[in-house]
C-alpha positions in Angstrom: 115.8 106.9 78.3 117.8 104.2 80.2 121.1 105.7 79.1 120.1 109.2 80.2 118.8 107.8 83.5 122.1 106.1 84.2 124.0 109.2 83.2 122.0 111.3 85.7 122.5 108.7 88.4 126.3 108.7 87.7 126.3 112.5 87.9 124.5 112.4 91.3 126.8 109.7 92.6 129.9 111.7 91.6 128.4 114.8 93.3 127.7 112.8 96.4 131.1 111.2 96.4 132.9 114.6 96.3 130.5 116.0 99.0 131.2 113.1 101.3 134.9 113.6 101.1 134.5 117.3 101.9 131.7 117.1 104.4 132.2 118.1 108.0 130.5 116.0 110.7 127.0 117.1 111.7 125.2 116.5 115.0 122.1 114.3 115.0 119.8 117.1 116.3 120.5 120.6 117.6 121.2 120.5 121.3 121.6 123.1 124.0 125.3 122.9 125.2 125.2 125.8 127.7 123.4 128.9 128.7 124.1 132.2 130.5 122.6 132.4 133.1 122.8 128.6 133.6 119.8 126.6 134.4 119.0 126.9 138.1 121.3 129.9 138.6 120.7 132.3 141.5 121.9 135.8 140.6 122.5 138.8 142.9 121.8 141.3 140.1 119.6 141.4 137.0 121.3 140.2 133.8 121.1 142.3 130.6 120.6 139.4 128.3 120.1 135.6 128.1 122.4 133.6 125.7 122.4 130.0 124.7 125.1 128.0 122.9 123.9 125.2 120.6 125.5 122.2 119.0 125.2 123.5 115.5 124.9 126.8 113.7 121.2 127.2 112.8 121.3 130.9 112.2 119.2 133.6 113.8 115.6 132.3 114.1 113.2 135.1 115.2 111.1 134.5 118.3 113.1 131.4 119.2 113.9 132.6 122.7 111.3 133.9 125.2 111.8 135.0 128.8 108.8 135.3 131.2 108.5 136.2 134.9 106.5 134.2 137.5 103.3 135.8 136.2 103.9 134.8 132.5 104.8 138.4 131.5 107.3 138.7 128.7 110.5 140.5 129.8 112.5 140.6 126.6 113.3 143.5 124.4 114.5 143.4 120.9 115.1 140.4 118.5 117.2 137.3 118.8 120.8 138.1 117.8 124.3 136.7 117.8 126.3 138.4 120.7 129.8 137.4 119.6 131.9 135.6 117.0 130.6 132.1 118.0 128.0 131.2 115.3 126.4 128.7 117.5 125.6 131.3 120.3 122.4 133.3 120.1 121.0 135.7 122.7 118.2 138.1 123.5 118.2 141.3 125.5 116.2 141.7 128.7 114.3 144.7 130.0 116.6 146.8 132.2 116.5 146.6 136.0 114.3 143.5 136.3 113.0 143.0 139.8 113.9 140.2 142.1 112.0 137.0 141.3 112.0 133.8 139.3 112.3 133.8 135.5 111.8 131.1 132.9 113.6 131.0 129.5 111.7 129.1 126.8 113.5 128.2 123.6 112.2 126.6 120.4 114.7 126.1 117.6 114.4 124.4 114.2 117.1 121.8 113.8 118.9 121.2 110.5 116.5 118.3 109.8 113.5 120.7 110.1 112.4 119.3 113.5 111.5 121.6 116.4 113.7 121.4 119.5 112.2 123.0 122.6 113.2 123.3 126.3 113.3 125.6 129.3 115.9 127.2 131.5 115.0 128.7 134.9 117.0 131.3 137.0 116.3 133.5 140.0 117.3 137.1 140.8 117.6 137.4 144.5 116.6 134.8 147.0 113.1 133.9 145.9 111.8 130.4 144.8 112.9 128.9 141.5 110.2 128.2 138.9 110.5 124.5 138.0 110.8 124.0 134.3 108.8 120.7 134.6 105.2 121.8 134.2 105.6 125.5 134.1 105.7 125.8 130.3 104.5 122.5 129.1 101.4 124.0 127.5 103.4 126.8 125.7 106.3 124.7 124.4 104.6 121.4 123.6 103.6 120.6 120.0 99.8 121.1 119.6 98.3 117.7 118.9 96.0 118.9 116.2 98.8 120.7 114.4 101.0 117.6 114.8 98.3 115.4 113.3 97.7 117.8 110.4 101.5 118.1 109.7 101.9 114.3 109.6 98.8 113.9 107.4 99.9 116.4 104.9 103.4 114.9 104.9 101.7 111.6 104.1 99.8 113.3 101.3 103.1 114.7 99.9 104.6 111.3 99.8 101.6 110.0 98.0 101.8 112.8 95.5 105.3 112.0 94.6 104.3 108.3 94.2 101.6 109.3 91.8 104.1 111.4 89.8 106.4 108.4 89.7 103.8 106.7 87.5 105.0 108.9 84.7 108.1 106.7 84.4 105.7 103.7 83.8 103.9 105.5 81.1 107.0 106.7 79.3 109.1 103.4 79.6 106.6 100.6 80.1 103.4 101.7 78.5 103.9 104.4 75.9 100.3 103.8 74.6 98.9 104.7 78.0 99.8 108.4 77.4 96.3 108.8 75.9 94.5 106.8 78.6 92.3 109.3 80.5 92.5 107.3 83.7 96.3 107.2 83.6 96.6 110.9 82.8 94.2 111.7 85.7 96.6 110.0 88.1 99.4 112.2 87.0 97.2 115.3 87.4 96.2 114.1 90.8 99.8 113.7 91.8 100.6 117.3 90.7 97.7 118.7 92.6 98.4 116.6 95.7 102.1 117.6 95.7 101.3 121.3 95.2 98.6 121.5 97.9 100.6 119.6 100.5 103.6 121.8 99.8 101.5 124.9 100.6 100.0 123.2 103.6 103.4 122.1 104.9 104.7 125.6 104.5 101.8 127.2 106.5 101.8 124.5 109.2 105.6 124.6 109.9 105.3 127.8 111.9 102.6 126.6 114.3 104.3 123.2 114.4 107.6 124.7 115.6 106.0 127.3 117.9 103.7 124.8 119.6 100.6 126.8 118.4 97.3 125.6 117.1 96.2 125.3 113.5 94.4 128.7 113.8 97.9 130.3 113.7 98.8 129.1 110.2 98.3 132.6 108.8 100.2 134.4 111.5 102.6 136.8 109.7 105.4 136.3 112.3 105.3 132.5 111.9 105.2 132.7 108.1 108.2 135.0 108.3 110.0 132.6 110.6 109.4 129.7 108.2 110.7 131.8 105.3 114.0 132.3 107.2 114.8 128.6 107.6 115.9 126.1 104.9 112.7 124.1 105.3 110.5 127.0 104.2 112.8 127.9 101.3 112.9 124.3 100.0 109.1 124.0 100.2 108.7 127.1 98.0 111.3 125.6 95.6 109.3 122.4 95.6 106.2 124.2 94.7 107.8 126.1 91.9 109.3 123.0 90.4 106.0 121.2 90.6 104.4 124.0 88.5 107.2 123.5 86.0 106.8 119.7 86.2 103.1 120.1 85.3 104.1 121.8 82.0 106.8 119.1 81.4 104.4 116.2 82.1 101.8 117.7 79.7 104.3 117.8 76.9 105.5 114.3 77.6 102.0 112.9 77.5 101.3 114.6 74.2 101.1 112.3 71.2 103.2 113.2 68.1 105.8 115.2 70.0 109.1 115.3 67.9 111.7 112.9 69.3 114.2 115.8 69.8 111.7 117.7 71.9 110.6 114.5 73.7 114.2 113.8 74.7 114.6 117.4 76.0 111.5 117.2 78.1 112.5 113.8 79.5 115.8 115.3 80.7 113.9 118.3 82.2 111.5 115.9 83.8 114.3 113.9 85.5 115.9 117.1 86.7 112.6 118.4 88.1 111.9 115.1 89.8 115.3 115.0 91.4 114.8 118.5 92.8 111.4 117.6 94.2 112.8 114.6 96.0 115.8 116.5 97.2 113.5 119.0 98.8 112.3 116.1 101.0 115.7 114.5 101.7 117.4 117.8 102.5 114.9 118.6 105.3 114.6 115.1 106.8 116.6 113.0 109.4 119.3 112.2 106.8 120.5 115.8 106.6 121.4 115.7 110.4 123.6 112.6 110.1 127.3 112.9 110.7 128.0 111.7 107.1 125.3 114.0 105.8 125.7 113.8 102.1 126.0 110.0 102.0 122.8 109.7 104.1 121.0 112.2 101.9 122.1 110.2 98.9 120.7 107.0 100.4 117.5 108.8 101.3 117.2 110.1 97.7 117.7 106.6 96.3 115.2 105.2 98.8 112.6 107.8 98.0 113.2 107.7 94.2 112.9 103.9 94.1 109.7 104.1 96.1 108.2 106.7 93.7 109.1 104.6 90.6 107.9 101.4 92.1 104.8 102.8 93.8 103.8 104.9 90.9 104.3 102.0 88.5 102.1 99.8 90.7 99.3 102.4 90.6 99.5 102.7 86.9 99.7 98.9 86.6 96.4 98.8 88.5 94.8 101.1 85.9 96.2 98.9 83.1 94.8 95.7 84.6 91.2 97.1 85.0 88.6 95.2 83.0 89.5 93.0 80.0 92.8 93.9 78.4 94.5 92.8 75.2 97.7 90.9 75.8 99.3 93.0 73.0 99.2 96.0 75.3 99.6 94.4 78.8 102.2 91.8 78.2 105.0 94.2 77.0 104.2 96.7 79.8 104.4 94.0 82.4 107.7 92.6 80.9 109.2 96.1 80.9 108.1 96.9 84.4 109.4 93.7 86.0 113.1 94.6 85.9 112.3 98.2 87.0 110.3 96.9 90.0 113.1 94.4 90.9 115.8 97.1 90.8 113.6 99.5 92.8 113.1 96.8 95.5 116.9 96.1 95.7 117.6 99.9 96.0 115.0 100.3 98.7 116.3 97.4 100.7 120.0 98.5 100.5 119.3 102.2 101.1 116.7 101.5 103.8 119.1 99.2 105.7 121.8 101.9 105.6 119.5 104.6 106.8 118.2 102.4 109.6 121.8 101.7 110.6 122.7 105.4 110.6 119.5 106.9 112.2 118.4 104.4 114.8 120.5 105.1 117.9 120.8 101.5 119.0 119.4 98.0 118.6 117.5 98.4 121.9 115.9 101.6 120.6 114.0 99.5 118.0 111.6 98.3 120.8 112.2 100.8 123.5 111.4 104.1 121.6 108.4 105.3 119.7 110.6 105.9 116.6 112.0 102.4 116.7 108.6 100.8 117.0 107.2 102.7 114.1 110.4 101.8 112.2 109.8 98.1 112.8 106.2 98.5 111.7 107.4 100.0 108.5 109.9 97.1 108.0 107.0 94.7 108.6 104.9 96.5 106.0 107.7 96.4 103.5 108.3 92.7 104.1 104.6 92.1 103.4 105.0 94.2 100.3 107.8 91.9 99.0 105.7 88.8 99.7 102.7 90.1 97.8 105.1 91.3 95.0 106.3 87.7 94.7 102.7 86.6 94.1 102.4 89.2 91.4 105.7 88.1 89.8 104.5 84.5 89.6 101.2 85.6 88.1 103.0 87.6 85.4 104.9 84.6 84.3 101.8 82.4 84.0 99.2 85.0 83.3 98.7 85.4 79.6 96.9 82.9 77.2 96.1 83.4 73.6 98.0 83.6 70.4 99.1 86.4 68.2 98.6 89.2 70.7 94.9 88.7 71.2 94.9 87.0 74.6 92.4 87.6 77.3 92.7 87.8 81.0 93.1 84.4 82.7 92.6 83.3 86.3 96.3 84.1 86.9 95.8 87.7 85.6 92.8 88.1 87.8 95.1 87.0 90.7 97.6 89.6 89.5 94.9 92.3 89.5 94.1 91.4 93.2 97.7 91.2 94.3 98.6 94.6 92.6 95.6 96.2 94.4 96.9 94.8 97.7 100.4 96.1 96.9 99.0 99.6 96.4 97.2 99.5 99.7 100.3 98.3 101.5 102.3 101.1 99.8 99.8 103.6 101.2 100.2 102.2 104.7 104.0 102.2 104.5 104.0 105.8 103.2 101.8 106.7 106.2 104.4 105.1 108.6 107.2 106.9 106.8 105.3 110.2 107.3 105.1 109.4 111.0 108.8 108.7 111.2 109.6 111.9 109.4 107.9 113.9 112.2 109.5 111.9 115.0 113.0 112.3 116.5 115.1 109.1 116.3 116.7 110.1 119.7 113.4 111.2 121.3 
């Protein structure tokens, strides 16, 4: 198992290395570089179309540009299209012979990292007053607070689902006898259901989240179609399909008496499925918009994977430590989990430091921006987690008494049970903060 894990990591590292060397720089978030008409322009005749040039090629996103007159009436005709050879330029046709007056262009694009980027452009035909973009469209382009809260909540749930699935590593490597433990198996099942449900919810909420609509628009066919057209929607569907496959793989791996040849095959399939699930997160997050995209995505994958293995192991460890336990079962599991937890912590620290360096715009942004403040809160939670983990480590070293594998739980193991419970709670809080960060712009 260890050799196969290192082989997979080596393969991923090689892939990332090649990708880094071949990668072109990417902008942090899609930005509007120019528009025609320009913002604030006064025109003597009606234009036939409105075009915008962006900082990156995001493809043609339906309903991403809207033009309204002073009464809020839509004056566009036809879909969004690319008017020329510049991939970053998109446009929309206007109704012919528009009357004199003020017009407002509202745009809402999905950046490479799956975040909505919205704004307005105003222009005038003739000599009339100009609609101010500040306040004229705030209600129609702002993110709906309920949708935003639901999006973040389900994102938190998706992180939790992956953490529960990470407990499978603990059962396979640290506690093989736990494969038949009903409580341990229920946690894996809960992880599968939570991951599947949140993937569906995330897919349905993406459309209203981007369009600034309420949660009542989750089944809007136009919004669902728009989500299907972007990478985020496709990756969520891929995640859902892989989770279904992972359910079959996990069931086989938790079956007693499975031939070693088949077990080895299912373990390899399980690692591949887990990698794809985590990639579906990293490939739609902030890391994918970094200038050194593949290196940041690799760091995000390592960070997320280490969290899943450590967090899932802690949850399964809590199941193991419930009630009175024989030392013959608990001591080997704790001994095996200790180096895994230590390695996971090191990976999380190194990868998290790199991601913070790449994604946080400046040191001052740590206390002057909402993203920086939440990032600091996450760091504080992680530091607390390391402190409590040290208590657990000391309890493990002193915790067992008894001879010949028939030991009982001592005061130190009771302390271990409490400290592991606290660790699980802190992990839940840190995952919540991570979910908040994932829905916030580092530069916003």
